[in-house]
GUTORFI-790984 format. One record per residue (C-alpha): residue number from 0; x, y negated, z negated. Coordinates in nm, 3 decimals. Layout:
BEGIN
resi;east;north;up
NUM;X;Y;Z
...
REM end
This chain:
BEGIN
resi;east;north;up
0;0.008;0.014;0.001
1;0.119;-0.341;0.082
2;0.239;-0.566;-0.210
3;-0.005;-0.855;-0.266
4;0.266;-1.122;-0.343
5;0.445;-1.022;-0.025
6;0.127;-1.057;0.169
7;0.031;-1.404;0.017
8;0.328;-1.557;0.195
9;0.235;-1.435;0.545
10;-0.001;-1.579;0.788
11;-0.331;-1.407;0.853
12;-0.211;-1.225;1.175
13;0.091;-1.086;0.992
14;-0.117;-0.964;0.711
15;-0.356;-0.798;0.939
16;-0.073;-0.612;1.106
17;0.068;-0.486;0.764
18;-0.286;-0.376;0.669
19;-0.308;-0.142;0.965
20;-0.467;-0.353;1.253
21;-0.426;-0.211;1.583
22;-0.456;-0.389;1.929
23;-0.787;-0.360;2.113
24;-1.003;-0.506;2.381
25;-1.325;-0.685;2.286
26;-1.595;-0.683;2.571
27;-1.946;-0.831;2.597
28;-2.243;-0.589;2.617
29;-2.224;-0.627;3.010
30;-1.870;-0.521;3.015
31;-1.691;-0.861;3.064
32;-1.368;-0.880;2.887
33;-1.396;-1.141;2.620
34;-1.049;-1.093;2.435
35;-0.772;-0.862;2.533
36;-0.584;-0.794;2.322
37;-0.739;-0.851;1.985
38;-0.633;-0.719;1.649
39;-0.889;-0.509;1.485
40;-0.876;-0.306;1.139
41;-1.092;0.008;1.172
42;-1.230;0.170;0.872
43;-1.404;0.501;0.919
44;-1.683;0.661;0.697
45;-1.760;0.355;0.501
46;-2.078;0.377;0.309
47;-2.304;0.076;0.358
48;-2.665;-0.026;0.258
49;-2.862;-0.155;0.585
50;-3.113;-0.420;0.568
51;-3.418;-0.313;0.350
52;-3.179;-0.149;0.114
53;-3.380;0.171;0.088
54;-3.096;0.414;0.173
55;-2.727;0.426;0.243
56;-2.528;0.527;0.551
57;-2.182;0.607;0.658
58;-2.046;0.412;0.941
59;-1.741;0.252;1.085
60;-1.650;-0.098;0.988
61;-1.445;-0.324;1.209
62;-1.247;-0.627;1.086
63;-1.145;-0.915;1.308
64;-0.965;-1.243;1.250
65;-1.225;-1.520;1.295
66;-0.957;-1.733;1.491
67;-0.949;-1.456;1.748
68;-1.316;-1.360;1.786
69;-1.517;-1.659;1.682
70;-1.846;-1.459;1.645
71;-1.935;-1.094;1.721
72;-2.266;-1.007;1.889
73;-2.471;-0.690;1.872
74;-2.404;-0.443;2.161
75;-2.065;-0.602;2.240
76;-1.800;-0.327;2.210
77;-1.444;-0.263;2.119
78;-1.194;-0.033;2.296
79;-0.894;0.064;2.070
80;-0.682;0.323;2.234
81;-0.915;0.612;2.353
82;-1.193;0.500;2.122
83;-1.499;0.295;2.195
84;-1.705;0.110;1.925
85;-2.029;-0.057;1.976
86;-2.115;-0.345;1.737
87;-2.441;-0.284;1.564
88;-2.452;-0.568;1.329
89;-2.269;-0.839;1.115
90;-2.161;-0.751;0.751
91;-1.976;-1.062;0.664
92;-1.807;-1.376;0.800
93;-1.609;-1.576;0.553
94;-1.429;-1.795;0.814
95;-1.114;-1.600;0.806
96;-1.233;-1.245;0.876
97;-1.535;-1.112;1.059
98;-1.671;-0.777;0.946
99;-1.922;-0.571;1.154
100;-2.053;-0.228;1.152
101;-2.022;-0.015;1.451
102;-2.090;0.327;1.594
REM end
């Protein structure tokens, strides 16, 4: 695991790389390339509570730097290596990192 104090002295992009970000391509729902390359952190098998809160589900969560992506839209997709992820919804956007759930 990365040392917090060491991370604090780095810029957001360097932190993302140390935390396991991989290069990917971000495309709109109609297939147009929006950003290539973009850094993404991929978390698999994350338990989330969807809207309504009546159940939990396991999904993939993607993290992007806000400065690179701006905003993510439902049905846009990300290609990282041989994997393709479709954006299903926004989890959080704190102005630095955008988190979405994907399938």
